[in-house]
C-alpha positions in Angstrom: -0.3 0.1 0.0 2.6 2.4 1.1 4.6 1.5 -2.4 1.4 2.4 -4.2 1.0 5.6 -2.3 4.6 6.5 -2.8 3.9 5.6 -6.8 0.8 7.9 -7.1 3.0 11.1 -5.3 6.0 10.8 -7.4 3.3 10.8 -10.5 1.4 14.1 -9.0 4.6 15.2 -8.2 5.7 15.1 -11.9 2.7 15.9 -13.4 3.1 19.3 -11.3 6.6 19.6 -12.6 5.3 20.0 -16.0 2.3 21.4 -15.3 4.9 24.5 -14.8 7.5 24.0 -16.8 4.6 24.4 -19.3 2.5 27.0 -18.1 5.0 29.5 -16.9 6.4 30.8 -20.4 2.7 30.4 -22.2 1.4 32.8 -19.2 4.2 35.2 -19.6 3.8 35.0 -23.6 0.6 36.3 -22.9 1.2 38.9 -20.6 3.6 40.5 -22.4 2.2 40.6 -25.6 -0.9 42.2 -23.7 1.4 44.8 -21.9 3.3 45.2 -25.2 -0.5 46.7 -26.7 -0.9 48.8 -24.1 -4.2 47.2 -22.9 -5.8 47.8 -26.0 -7.6 44.5 -27.3 -7.6 45.0 -31.3 -3.3 46.0 -30.4 -3.1 42.8 -28.8 -5.1 41.1 -31.6 -2.9 42.6 -34.1 0.1 41.5 -32.3 -1.0 37.7 -31.8 -1.5 37.6 -35.0 1.7 38.8 -36.5 4.2 37.6 -33.5 4.8 33.8 -34.4 4.9 31.6 -31.4 8.2 30.6 -32.6 9.9 34.1 -32.4 7.7 34.7 -29.2 9.9 32.2 -28.0 12.8 33.2 -28.9 12.2 36.4 -27.5 11.3 35.0 -24.4 14.4 32.5 -24.4 16.7 35.4 -25.0 15.5 37.6 -22.5 14.0 36.0 -19.7 16.3 32.9 -19.3 18.3 35.3 -16.9 15.2 35.7 -15.3 13.6 32.3 -14.9 16.8 30.5 -14.0 17.7 33.0 -11.2 14.1 32.1 -9.4 14.6 28.1 -10.3 18.5 28.1 -8.8 16.9 30.1 -5.6 14.7 27.3 -5.2 17.1 24.6 -5.4 20.0 25.8 -3.3 17.1 26.4 -0.8 15.2 23.1 -1.2 18.7 21.1 -1.3 19.3 22.6 2.5 15.6 22.1 3.6 16.0 18.6 1.8 18.9 17.5 4.0 17.4 19.1 7.0 14.5 17.5 6.9 16.3 14.1 6.3 18.7 14.6 9.4 16.0 15.4 11.3 14.7 13.1 14.1 12.0 10.8 13.2 9.1 12.6 15.1 10.5 15.9 14.1 7.5 18.2 12.8 10.6 19.3 9.7 10.5 15.2 9.4 7.4 14.5 9.1 6.3 17.5 7.2 9.1 18.9 4.7 8.7 22.4 3.6 7.0 22.8 0.2 10.3 24.4 -1.1 12.1 20.9 -0.3 10.0 18.8 -1.5 9.5 21.1 -5.3 13.3 21.0 -5.5 13.0 16.8 -4.6 10.4 16.4 -7.3 12.4 17.8 -10.1 14.7 16.1 -12.2 18.1 16.1 -11.9 18.7 16.4 -15.7 16.3 19.4 -15.3 18.5 21.0 -12.7 21.8 20.3 -14.2 20.3 22.4 -17.2 19.0 25.5 -15.7 22.7 25.4 -14.2 24.1 25.4 -17.6 21.7 27.6 -19.3 22.8 30.2 -16.0 26.1 29.9 -17.0 25.4 30.9 -20.4 22.6 33.5 -20.0 23.5 35.4 -16.7 25.9 38.2 -16.5 29.2 37.8 -16.3 29.6 39.3 -12.5 26.7 37.2 -11.5 28.3 33.9 -12.4 30.1 33.4 -9.2 27.0 32.8 -7.5 26.4 29.8 -9.2 28.9 28.0 -6.9 27.2 28.8 -3.5 23.9 27.9 -5.2 25.5 24.2 -6.9 26.8 23.5 -3.9 24.0 23.9 -1.8 21.9 22.3 -4.0 23.8 19.4 -4.2 24.7 18.8 -0.6 28.0 17.7 -1.4 31.1 19.7 -0.1 34.0 20.8 -2.3 36.2 18.9 -0.5 34.6 15.5 -1.6 34.1 16.2 -5.4 36.5 13.0 -5.6 36.2 9.7 -3.5 39.7 9.8 -2.9 40.0 12.6 -0.1 43.8 13.5 -1.7 42.4 14.2 -4.6 39.9 16.2 -3.0 42.1 18.3 -1.4 44.1 19.3 -4.3 41.3 20.0 -6.1 40.4 22.5 -3.3 43.6 24.1 -3.0 43.6 23.9 -7.4 40.6 25.7 -7.9 40.9 28.8 -5.7 44.3 29.7 -7.2 43.0 28.8 -11.1 39.6 30.9 -10.0 42.4 33.9 -8.4 44.5 33.7 -11.3 41.2 34.3 -13.5 39.6 37.1 -11.9 42.1 39.0 -10.3 42.6 41.6 -12.3 39.1 42.3 -13.0 38.8 42.7 -9.0 41.8 45.0 -8.8 40.6 46.9 -11.6 36.2 46.9 -10.1 38.3 48.1 -6.7 40.5 50.7 -8.2 37.5 51.9 -10.3 35.1 52.5 -7.6 33.3 49.9 -8.3 33.0 47.5 -5.0 29.9 45.6 -5.4 31.5 43.9 -8.7 34.6 43.5 -6.7 32.3 42.0 -4.1 30.3 39.8 -6.7 33.9 38.5 -7.9 35.3 37.4 -4.7 32.7 36.4 -1.9 30.7 33.6 -3.7 33.5 31.3 -3.8 34.0 31.8 0.0 31.0 31.5 0.6 30.3 28.0 -1.0 32.3 26.3 1.4 30.4 26.9 4.4 26.7 26.2 2.9 26.4 22.6 2.8 24.8 20.4 5.6 21.8 20.3 7.5 20.2 23.0 9.4 19.7 23.3 12.9 16.1 21.7 13.4 14.9 24.7 15.4 15.3 27.6 13.0 14.4 25.1 10.1 10.8 25.7 9.7 11.5 29.9 10.2 14.4 29.8 7.3 11.9 27.9 5.3 9.2 30.7 6.1 11.6 33.3 5.3 13.6 32.0 2.3 10.2 31.1 0.5 9.4 34.4 1.0 12.5 35.6 -0.3 11.8 33.7 -3.5 8.4 34.4 -4.1 9.7 38.5 -4.1 12.5 37.4 -6.4 9.9 35.7 -8.6 7.3 38.7 -8.4 10.1 40.7 -9.5 11.0 38.8 -12.2 7.8 38.1 -13.7 7.1 42.2 -13.7 11.0 42.3 -15.6 9.4 39.9 -18.0 6.3 41.2 -19.0 7.5 45.1 -19.3 10.5 43.5 -21.7 9.8 44.2 -25.0 9.5 41.6 -27.7 9.8 43.6 -30.9 12.8 45.5 -32.5 13.1 49.2 -31.5 13.9 51.6 -34.3 13.7 55.0 -35.8 11.9 55.2 -39.2 12.0 58.1 -41.8 9.1 58.6 -43.8 9.4 61.2 -46.6 5.5 62.8 -47.6 6.4 64.8 -50.6 8.5 67.6 -49.1 7.6 66.7 -45.2 9.7 64.1 -43.6 8.7 62.5 -40.6 10.8 60.5 -37.9 8.8 57.9 -36.2 9.8 56.0 -33.3 8.3 52.6 -32.2 8.6 49.0 -32.4 8.2 47.4 -36.0 5.6 44.3 -35.6 5.6 43.3 -39.2 6.5 44.5 -43.5 5.0 43.5 -46.0 5.2 44.7 -49.8 2.5 47.5 -48.8 3.2 48.7 -45.5 5.7 48.8 -42.7 3.3 48.6 -39.3 4.8 50.1 -36.6 3.4 49.9 -33.0 4.5 53.4 -31.7 6.3 54.1 -28.2 4.0 56.2 -26.8 1.2 54.2 -28.2 -1.0 53.7 -31.3 -0.2 51.5 -34.5 0.9 53.2 -37.7 0.4 51.9 -41.0 3.1 53.5 -43.3 3.3 53.1 -47.1 6.4 51.0 -48.0 7.5 53.6 -50.5 7.4 56.3 -48.5 10.1 54.8 -46.0 13.5 56.4 -46.4 15.5 54.4 -44.3 15.1 52.8 -40.9 17.6 52.4 -37.6 18.3 49.4 -35.5 17.8 51.1 -31.9 19.0 49.4 -28.4 16.9 50.5 -25.2 18.4 52.1 -22.1 18.6 48.9 -20.1 21.4 47.8 -22.8 23.5 50.8 -21.4 26.3 49.7 -19.4 26.7 50.6 -15.6 30.1 49.4 -15.0 33.5 49.5 -16.5 35.3 46.5 -15.2 36.2 43.7 -17.8 37.3 40.0 -16.7 39.6 38.8 -19.1 39.0 41.2 -22.1 34.6 40.5 -21.3 32.6 43.0 -19.8 31.2 41.8 -16.8 27.7 42.9 -17.9 27.3 40.8 -20.8 26.5 37.6 -20.6 28.9 34.5 -21.7 26.9 34.3 -24.7 26.7 38.0 -25.5 30.0 38.5 -25.0 31.5 35.8 -27.6 28.9 37.5 -29.9 30.3 41.1 -29.3 33.8 39.6 -30.3 32.5 37.8 -33.1 30.8 40.6 -34.6 31.2 44.3 -32.3 28.8 46.6 -31.5 28.3 49.2 -34.2 28.4 52.8 -33.1 24.4 54.0 -32.1 22.8 56.5 -34.4 21.8 60.3 -33.5 18.4 59.3 -34.1 18.3 56.4 -31.6 18.8 59.8 -29.1 15.6 61.6 -30.2 12.7 62.0 -27.8 10.3 59.5 -27.8 7.4 62.0 -29.8 7.9 61.4 -33.3 9.4 64.7 -35.1 8.8 66.1 -38.0 10.7 68.4 -39.8 
């Protein structure tokens, strides 16, 4: 009977897991298009008709992957600590009999999915945030660094060699950040690897329940911030289009919805949709958003700390073009 109940529980956990994995991206996609449309139903229907599911999925992956992986890895790290706490608690302990929800969620997640999220984070997180993956991975796996190998002498050697290699890799960047008045970057590059040596092991039973409540609230707040950022991030390219109508030249700033042989459809930055005859379009300039403006100057081995590994490799392959002066114009359309 217990075996049957266990199978049913695992089946329910798997169903809940796939419901979340498939439902959250779909919900975010709908919310993003709704916000992008300015809340107007007809504009929303226009976007749904012209933004294909594949394009929307690609845009969702490119812009939301760091946020989603950040929330999931926080869940895995907290859940790993609570799971080992529940396993080591006495049989009559409340934590042992009723493990926290976040611990059960981590236990129900397939290991391959956890590994995939860490790999995706490694590729999409900003470089200055990558050191946070070290303590998160140790907390999730609950395997201290000195036990990475079955032979203790090999594990000890790895624990000595890894910090030395890491210091060689980021040492110049830490000095540059400290000298350049960027202590936050210096701390993010320095402290997480040290924290990784102390996050393994069960929590005291008397504080486990309180930690579970506080950690769950923190993860929920992080998830709310991630959702807010995700639904407000544009999914359409931002351009400034020069339109020539007779002797009048008009510069329109907005997001391209579609282009065909007859019209260029522009979702204007201040709201509303503009159908521009393609014969009147003189030029179109692709622009960046304010969120893409770098805030730090530190580089790690010639890679900017605010770039992800994918973006950094892309910038080396095809360096960023000079920003066109038209992109600095006011959001309101201009006529000359």
